[in-house]
C-alpha positions in Angstrom: -63.6 0.1 -29.3 -66.5 2.7 -28.0 -68.8 1.2 -25.9 -72.4 2.4 -27.0 -74.4 4.3 -24.4 -78.1 3.7 -24.4 -80.2 5.9 -22.4 -83.7 5.7 -21.2 -85.2 9.3 -20.6 -88.3 9.8 -18.3 -89.3 11.3 -15.1 -91.3 8.0 -14.2 -88.5 6.6 -12.1 -89.9 3.6 -10.9 -91.2 2.5 -14.4 -87.8 3.6 -16.2 -85.6 2.1 -13.7 -87.4 -1.3 -13.8 -87.2 -1.5 -17.5 -83.7 -0.2 -17.9 -82.4 -2.9 -15.5 -84.3 -5.6 -17.3 -82.6 -4.5 -20.8 -79.3 -4.1 -19.0 -79.5 -7.5 -17.4 -80.8 -9.1 -20.9 -77.4 -7.8 -22.5 -75.4 -8.7 -19.6 -74.3 -5.1 -19.5 -74.0 -2.4 -16.6 -76.5 0.0 -15.8 -76.0 3.5 -14.6 -78.5 4.7 -11.9 -80.1 8.1 -11.8 -77.7 10.1 -9.7 -80.3 12.8 -9.0 -82.1 10.1 -6.9 -79.0 9.3 -4.8 -78.2 13.0 -4.4 -81.6 13.7 -3.3 -81.3 11.1 -0.4 -77.9 12.5 0.5 -79.2 16.2 0.9 -82.7 15.0 2.3 -84.8 17.6 0.6 -86.1 18.4 -2.8 -83.7 19.3 -5.6 -83.2 23.0 -6.3 -81.6 24.8 -9.3 -78.4 25.3 -7.6 -78.2 21.4 -7.2 -78.5 20.6 -10.8 -74.9 21.2 -11.9 -73.7 18.9 -9.3 -76.4 16.3 -10.1 -75.5 16.6 -14.0 -71.7 16.3 -13.1 -72.2 13.2 -10.7 -74.2 11.6 -13.6 -71.3 11.9 -16.0 -68.8 10.8 -13.4 -70.8 7.8 -12.9 -71.1 7.1 -16.6 -67.3 7.5 -16.9 -66.7 5.0 -14.0 -68.7 2.4 -15.8 -67.1 3.0 -19.3 -63.8 2.3 -17.7 -65.1 -1.1 -16.7 -65.8 -2.1 -20.3 -68.7 -4.2 -21.5 -71.0 -4.2 -24.9 -73.3 -1.4 -23.7 -73.7 0.9 -21.0 -77.5 1.6 -20.2 -78.2 4.8 -18.3 -81.4 5.6 -16.2 -80.9 9.4 -16.8 -78.5 11.4 -18.6 -77.4 15.1 -18.6 -80.2 15.8 -20.9 -82.6 14.3 -18.6 -81.5 16.7 -16.0 -81.7 19.5 -18.6 -85.2 18.7 -19.1 -86.1 18.4 -15.6 -84.4 21.8 -14.9 -86.6 23.5 -17.9 -89.9 21.7 -16.6 -89.4 22.6 -12.9 -87.3 25.9 -12.8 -87.9 27.4 -16.5 -84.2 27.5 -16.7 -81.1 25.2 -16.4 -77.6 25.9 -15.3 -75.2 27.3 -18.2 -72.8 24.2 -17.6 -75.7 21.8 -18.3 -77.0 23.7 -21.4 -73.4 23.9 -22.7 -72.8 20.3 -22.3 -75.8 18.3 -22.8 -75.4 18.0 -26.6 -71.8 17.1 -26.4 -72.3 14.0 -24.5 -73.6 11.4 -27.0 -75.8 8.5 -26.6 -76.2 6.3 -29.4 -79.7 5.7 -28.7 -82.6 6.9 -26.4 -85.7 5.5 -25.4 -88.6 7.5 -24.1 -92.2 6.7 -22.9 -94.9 7.9 -25.4 -96.6 10.0 -22.4 -93.5 12.0 -22.1 -92.3 12.1 -25.8 -92.9 16.0 -26.1 -90.6 16.7 -23.4 -87.5 15.0 -24.9 -88.2 16.0 -28.8 -84.9 18.2 -28.8 -82.9 14.9 -29.5 -83.9 11.7 -31.6 -85.7 9.1 -29.4 -87.0 5.8 -29.9 -90.4 6.0 -28.3 -91.8 3.2 -26.2 -95.7 3.1 -26.7 -98.2 1.4 -24.2 -98.0 -2.3 -23.7 -97.4 -4.0 -20.4 -93.7 -4.4 -19.0 -93.0 -7.5 -20.9 -94.0 -6.1 -24.1 -92.1 -2.9 -23.3 -88.9 -5.2 -22.5 -89.3 -7.1 -25.9 -89.5 -3.8 -27.9 -86.5 -2.4 -26.1 -84.5 -5.6 -26.7 -85.5 -5.9 -30.4 -84.5 -2.3 -31.1 -81.1 -2.8 -29.5 -80.7 -6.1 -31.6 -81.8 -4.1 -34.5 -79.3 -1.2 -34.1 -76.5 -3.5 -32.9 -77.1 -7.0 -34.3 -73.3 -8.2 -33.4 -73.7 -7.5 -29.7 -76.6 -9.8 -28.9 -75.7 -11.9 -25.9 -75.8 -15.1 -27.5 -73.5 -14.0 -30.4 
């Protein structure tokens, strides 16, 4: 059985992380952190274009490690597509490896915040519009329940 991967696409790291963590907790599922943040701490500088292939590969490696552990869902704070958009926004280009691979790595659902919707239009999204944290959490949980009714933590 394939584990559904659900992504949170955003550059607002704090807001995205808090919401992704809460949704993953609600569904008693794993959360894959944004590898770019870990990598940036490791190199102790801003990311440059030449870092981005390593960052995207690190993100995929983390996802694969968590997929091997099983579970109902795998929630992801970032994806290879997040890194592709980051490259386009910051460097006006992306490494060839990212371009070749971001569409092949499937996420069954993607959440994106309304204020960043135009950045992530290349792939389908579920848009989180306004509201406070609790309302956004409730919306995300409802969407996961809607698309995966058999996977509710109480079923």
